[in-house]
N, C-alpha and C positions, 0 to 999 in steps of 0.2 A: 185374862190372857186368852188369845185365840188358840184353839186346839185342833182346828181343821175338821174334816168330816169324821163322824163317828164310825167306828169299825163295824158296828152292828146296824144294819139297815133293815127296816121292817119288810117282811115279805110283800111283794107286789108294789113296793114304792119305787120311785125312780130317783136317780141321782143325775142331775144335769151337769155335764162336764163341758168345758169350752169346746172340745172336739165335737160333741153332740150338737151343741148350739150352732157351731159353724156349719155342720151338715144340714141342719134345719133351715138356716138362713140361705144356704146355697140352693136348696130345693125351692124355697119361697121365691127367690130371685129368678130361678129358672122358669117357674110357673108364670110369674109376672111377664117375663119376656115372651113366653108362648102366647099369652093373652094379648100382649101388645101386637105381636105379629099377626094374629088372627084379625084384630081390628083393622090393621092396615090392609091385609089381603082382602078382606070383605069389602072395605071401602073402595079399593081398586076394582074389584069385580063388579061392584054396583055401578061404577062410572064407565065401564067399558062399552065401546060401541058395538053395534050388532055384528059388524064384520069381524071385530076382534073376538067376540064370543064364539062366532062360527069357527074361527081359526083354532080355538082351543076345544071345540066340540061341546060347548055349553049353550043351552037355550037361555033366553032372557028370563023365563020363569025359573029355571034352575039357579041362575045367578041371583035372582031376587030372594029365593028361598034361602040360599046360603048367606046372603048379605044380611038377612033379618035375624039370623041366629044370634043368641047372646054370646059374648066373647068367651065365656067359660065352657060353652058347648062345642065339642069337636064336630 
């Protein structure tokens, strides 16, 4: 018969609850969305014309440096 979680938990061990798992999944999803947005933004920046880059105050060199960064790097 199932007795649930034991009342005594070893020091330093973790008990994963549905609430904790939900928070972890929410943080993971949030991070994936940030990474996706970086990819889109960098792709857009790479494809901008010289006049558009001038409008936003970014040189072609700066745009290429940003566009070449890995998505996980801010």
